C-alpha positions in Angstrom: -73.7 78.2 14.4 -75.7 75.0 13.6 -73.5 74.4 10.6 -70.4 74.6 12.8 -71.8 72.1 15.2 -72.7 69.6 12.4 -69.1 69.8 11.0 -67.5 69.3 14.5 -69.9 66.4 15.2 -69.1 64.7 11.9 -65.4 65.0 12.6 -65.7 63.7 16.1 -67.5 60.6 15.1 -65.7 59.9 11.8 -63.5 57.1 13.3 -66.0 55.5 15.7 -66.9 52.6 13.5 -63.5 50.8 13.6 -62.2 48.9 16.5 -58.5 49.2 17.4 -56.5 46.0 17.2 -55.9 44.7 20.7 -52.4 44.6 22.0 -50.7 41.1 21.9 -49.0 39.6 24.9 -45.6 38.1 24.0 -43.7 35.6 26.2 -40.1 36.3 26.9 -39.0 33.3 24.8 -40.8 34.6 21.8 -39.5 38.2 22.1 -37.0 39.1 19.5 -33.5 39.0 20.9 -32.6 42.6 19.9 -35.7 43.8 21.9 -34.8 41.7 25.0 -31.2 42.8 24.9 -32.1 46.5 24.6 -34.5 46.3 27.6 -31.9 44.4 29.7 -29.3 47.0 28.9 -31.6 49.9 29.7 -32.8 48.3 33.0 -30.1 45.8 34.1 -31.6 45.3 37.6 -35.0 44.2 36.3 -36.1 40.6 35.9 -38.4 40.9 32.9 -41.5 38.7 32.9 -43.5 39.5 29.7 -43.9 41.9 26.9 -46.8 43.5 25.0 -46.6 44.0 21.3 -47.8 47.6 20.5 -48.0 50.1 17.7 -46.0 53.4 18.1 -46.4 55.9 15.3 -47.6 53.1 13.0 -44.5 50.9 13.8 -44.2 47.8 15.8 -42.7 48.1 19.2 -42.7 46.2 22.6 -43.4 47.2 26.2 -41.2 44.8 28.2 -42.3 44.6 31.8 -40.8 43.2 35.0 -39.8 43.9 38.6 -36.7 45.5 39.9 -34.7 43.9 42.9 -36.7 46.4 45.1 -40.0 45.0 43.8 -40.9 48.0 41.7 -42.6 47.3 38.4 -40.5 48.7 35.5 -41.0 48.9 31.8 -38.9 49.5 28.8 -40.5 50.5 25.4 -38.3 49.2 22.6 -38.8 49.2 18.8 -38.7 46.0 16.9 -35.2 47.0 15.6 -33.9 47.3 19.2 -34.1 51.1 19.7 -35.0 52.1 23.2 -37.9 54.4 23.0 -38.8 55.0 26.7 -38.4 53.6 30.2 -40.7 53.8 33.2 
């Protein structure tokens, strides 16, 4: 039993020494055109205000955020190649 606890504790703490890279805020004028176009196509009633550069499954993507005409915060997650990954 003690051996199992030691193995589990070692696995749990194995990655604790490294810090994750912080997400990068990207202004709309610096956002790749294919990303902006995909977000605007997916959520046409949203006025996008900024984006956050993120990593999804080891690949670069962007969370593009803005407000709808009704004032609701909306978000489109788009890959750097312009593929729509998710909307909220």
